[in-house]
C-alpha positions as CSV (number, residue, x, y, z in Angstrom):
1,X,75.1,-33.5,149.8
2,X,72.8,-30.5,150.1
3,X,71.2,-30.0,153.7
4,X,70.4,-26.4,152.8
5,X,68.2,-25.9,149.1
6,X,67.9,-22.1,149.7
7,X,68.9,-18.9,152.6
8,X,67.7,-15.9,152.8
9,X,67.9,-13.6,155.7
10,X,66.1,-15.2,158.5
11,X,64.4,-17.6,155.7
12,X,66.2,-21.2,155.8
13,X,64.5,-24.4,153.6
14,X,66.3,-27.3,153.9
15,X,66.5,-30.5,151.5
16,X,65.4,-32.3,154.7
17,X,62.4,-30.7,155.1
18,X,61.4,-29.9,151.9
19,X,61.4,-33.7,150.8
20,X,59.5,-34.7,154.2
21,X,56.9,-32.5,153.1
22,X,56.5,-33.6,149.8
23,X,56.6,-36.8,151.3
24,X,53.6,-36.0,153.4
25,X,51.7,-34.0,150.8
26,X,52.2,-36.6,148.0
27,X,51.1,-39.4,150.4
28,X,48.0,-37.4,151.1
29,X,47.3,-36.7,147.7
30,X,47.0,-40.6,147.0
31,X,45.3,-41.3,149.7
32,X,42.4,-38.9,148.9
33,X,42.3,-40.4,145.5
34,X,41.9,-43.4,146.8
35,X,39.2,-42.8,149.4
36,X,37.2,-41.0,146.4
37,X,37.5,-44.2,144.4
38,X,36.6,-46.4,148.1
39,X,33.3,-43.8,148.5
40,X,34.8,-42.9,151.6
41,X,34.8,-39.3,152.6
42,X,38.1,-37.6,151.3
43,X,37.9,-35.3,154.1
44,X,39.3,-38.1,156.5
45,X,42.5,-37.5,154.7
46,X,43.0,-34.3,155.4
47,X,41.9,-35.1,159.2
48,X,44.6,-38.1,158.6
49,X,47.7,-35.8,157.3
50,X,46.7,-33.0,160.5
51,X,47.5,-36.1,162.8
52,X,50.3,-37.6,161.3
53,X,52.4,-34.6,160.7
54,X,53.2,-33.8,164.2
55,X,52.8,-37.3,165.8
56,X,54.9,-38.7,163.5
57,X,57.7,-35.7,164.5
58,X,57.1,-35.9,168.0
59,X,57.3,-40.2,168.1
60,X,60.4,-39.6,165.9
61,X,62.4,-37.4,168.2
62,X,61.4,-39.0,171.1
63,X,62.7,-42.5,169.5
64,X,66.3,-41.3,169.1
65,X,66.3,-39.4,172.1
66,X,65.8,-43.0,173.9
67,X,68.2,-44.8,170.7
68,X,71.1,-41.9,172.2
69,X,69.8,-40.8,175.2
70,X,73.5,-40.9,176.9
71,X,73.5,-38.4,173.9
72,X,71.2,-36.5,175.3
73,X,72.0,-36.4,178.8
74,X,75.6,-34.5,177.6
75,X,73.4,-31.6,175.2
76,X,69.5,-31.8,175.8
77,X,68.7,-28.6,173.7
78,X,71.2,-29.7,171.0
79,X,69.1,-33.2,170.4
80,X,66.2,-31.8,170.7
81,X,66.3,-29.1,168.3
82,X,68.5,-30.9,165.8
83,X,67.6,-31.2,162.0
84,X,69.0,-34.7,162.6
85,X,68.1,-37.2,164.8
86,X,64.6,-38.8,164.0
87,X,63.8,-42.4,164.5
88,X,61.7,-43.4,161.5
89,X,60.1,-46.1,163.5
90,X,59.2,-43.7,166.3
91,X,57.3,-41.9,163.9
92,X,55.7,-44.6,162.8
93,X,54.6,-46.3,165.6
94,X,52.8,-42.8,167.2
95,X,51.4,-41.8,164.3
96,X,49.7,-45.6,163.7
97,X,48.6,-45.2,167.0
98,X,47.1,-41.1,166.8
99,X,45.4,-42.2,163.6
100,X,43.8,-45.2,164.5
101,X,42.0,-43.2,167.4
102,X,41.1,-40.9,164.4
103,X,39.9,-43.5,161.8
104,X,38.0,-45.0,165.0
105,X,36.7,-41.6,166.1
106,X,35.1,-41.4,162.5
107,X,33.4,-44.3,162.5
108,X,35.4,-46.3,159.8
109,X,37.3,-49.6,160.3
110,X,40.8,-49.4,160.9
111,X,42.2,-52.4,158.9
112,X,40.0,-51.0,155.8
113,X,41.2,-47.5,155.9
114,X,45.2,-49.2,156.8
115,X,44.7,-51.5,153.5
116,X,43.8,-48.0,151.6
117,X,46.5,-46.3,153.2
118,X,49.5,-48.2,152.8
119,X,50.5,-47.9,149.6
120,X,50.6,-44.1,150.6
121,X,52.7,-45.0,153.5
122,X,55.1,-46.7,151.3
123,X,55.3,-44.0,148.8
124,X,55.8,-41.3,151.5
125,X,59.0,-43.3,153.1
126,X,60.4,-43.3,150.1
127,X,59.9,-39.7,149.5
128,X,61.0,-38.9,153.0
129,X,64.0,-41.0,152.9
130,X,65.4,-39.3,150.1
131,X,65.5,-36.0,152.6
132,X,67.7,-38.2,154.6
133,X,70.3,-39.1,151.9
134,X,69.8,-35.2,150.6
135,X,70.2,-33.5,154.0
136,X,73.1,-36.2,155.1
137,X,71.4,-36.4,158.6
138,X,73.8,-39.3,159.7
139,X,71.2,-41.9,158.9
140,X,74.3,-43.8,157.3
141,X,75.8,-47.4,156.9
142,X,79.3,-48.8,157.9
143,X,82.4,-48.0,155.8
144,X,82.7,-49.4,152.6
145,X,85.2,-49.5,149.8
146,X,82.7,-50.7,147.3
147,X,81.4,-48.7,144.2
148,X,78.0,-48.0,146.6
149,X,80.2,-45.9,148.9
150,X,78.9,-42.4,148.8
151,X,81.2,-39.6,151.1
152,X,78.6,-36.7,153.0
153,X,81.3,-34.3,153.6
154,X,78.5,-31.1,153.7
155,X,76.0,-33.0,155.3
156,X,74.1,-32.4,158.3
157,X,76.4,-35.1,160.5
158,X,79.3,-34.7,157.9
159,X,81.3,-37.8,157.0
160,X,84.2,-37.5,154.8
161,X,85.0,-41.6,154.1
162,X,82.9,-43.7,152.0
163,X,79.9,-45.3,153.6
164,X,76.7,-47.2,152.3
165,X,74.4,-45.2,151.6
166,X,71.3,-47.1,153.6
167,X,68.8,-44.2,153.2
168,X,69.1,-44.7,149.2
169,X,68.7,-48.6,150.0
170,X,65.6,-47.7,152.2
171,X,64.0,-45.6,149.5
172,X,64.3,-47.9,146.7
173,X,63.0,-51.0,148.7
174,X,60.2,-48.4,149.5
175,X,59.1,-47.6,146.2
176,X,59.1,-51.4,144.9
177,X,56.6,-52.1,148.2
178,X,54.7,-49.4,146.4
179,X,54.4,-51.0,143.3
180,X,54.0,-54.2,144.7
181,X,50.5,-52.9,147.1
182,X,49.0,-50.5,144.4
183,X,48.5,-54.0,142.1
184,X,47.2,-55.9,145.8
185,X,44.7,-53.4,146.2
186,X,43.1,-54.3,142.9
187,X,42.3,-57.7,144.2
188,X,39.7,-59.0,146.3
189,X,42.1,-59.5,149.4
190,X,40.9,-60.0,152.5
191,X,40.4,-56.9,154.6
192,X,43.7,-56.0,156.2
193,X,45.8,-58.1,154.1
194,X,47.3,-55.3,152.3
195,X,48.4,-53.8,155.4
196,X,49.9,-56.5,156.9
197,X,52.0,-57.4,154.2
198,X,53.5,-53.9,154.3
199,X,54.2,-54.5,157.9
200,X,56.4,-57.6,156.7
201,X,57.9,-56.2,154.3
202,X,58.7,-53.0,156.0
203,X,59.8,-55.0,159.1
204,X,62.3,-57.5,156.7
205,X,63.9,-54.9,154.9
206,X,64.6,-52.7,158.0
207,X,66.0,-55.9,159.9
208,X,68.7,-56.7,156.7
209,X,69.5,-53.0,156.6
210,X,70.5,-52.7,159.7
211,X,72.7,-54.9,159.4
212,X,75.1,-52.1,157.3
213,X,74.1,-49.3,159.3
214,X,75.9,-47.4,162.3
215,X,73.2,-47.4,164.8
216,X,73.8,-49.1,168.9
217,X,73.0,-52.6,169.8
218,X,70.4,-52.5,171.9
219,X,69.6,-56.3,173.6
220,X,71.0,-59.3,172.4
221,X,73.1,-58.1,169.2
222,X,70.3,-56.3,167.7
223,X,69.4,-52.8,167.2
224,X,66.2,-51.2,168.6
225,X,65.2,-50.6,164.9
226,X,65.9,-54.0,164.3
227,X,63.9,-55.5,167.1
228,X,60.9,-53.5,166.3
229,X,61.4,-54.8,163.0
230,X,60.9,-58.3,164.2
231,X,57.9,-56.8,166.1
232,X,56.8,-55.8,162.7
233,X,57.4,-58.9,161.0
234,X,55.4,-60.8,164.0
235,X,52.5,-58.4,164.2
236,X,52.5,-58.6,160.4
237,X,52.3,-62.3,160.1
238,X,50.1,-62.9,163.1
239,X,47.3,-60.5,161.4
240,X,47.5,-62.3,158.2
241,X,47.3,-65.4,160.2
242,X,44.0,-63.5,162.0
243,X,42.2,-62.1,159.0
244,X,42.7,-65.7,156.5
245,X,41.1,-67.5,159.3
246,X,38.9,-65.1,160.0
247,X,37.4,-65.5,156.3
248,X,36.0,-61.8,155.8
249,X,36.8,-59.8,152.4
250,X,35.7,-56.7,151.2
251,X,34.8,-54.2,153.9
252,X,33.3,-55.7,156.7
253,X,36.5,-55.6,159.1
């Protein structure tokens, strides 16, 4: 793995930061394009970008600290300023809250905007997970002797034995979701359906992948990510039921 792409004197460009930046930028470009097609001010895409980036990073770090609180107590500064240790779901939840507040402040309908933004979120997630793989940031799977196994001896969190490259699995799943969502957006679906479908797909994928990931059990024999994934699935299913029962199409919600 290549945690560092470029170093010159005091300048260091890491693979995780580079791909994370690419994820946000490409998602922004797609969102800006989709807004223009839907006659929404593309400036809102920029506002969402500058709101989501800091909230996603802060949320990801907070949830990682909660999940690994004993490690945080042992080395607070090391955990806070490490390039590793970012919980994707933490970033998603806090950025979702911040983004929804921003959307309402701009007098737009949250469900409509979330529908439009769902393909961009899936694509950004796919690219961002490649950063986890390239840097070897520690979000690996369990040891395996199968042909799928990959070692990360030079990663930020080095591992010399073969493990499941779960970031690649999640990246592939997110890419599939992106393709599905891009196709769904061409249909006259009820407002909110695309976003809730994305929540369900994301939750199902993460719940399954957690069984081969190295994460501590939080409760009921499940990891923190699995519990959140179940909430995504339940929330997405309830949302689908709500919008289908409501019977509203287009831009009304």
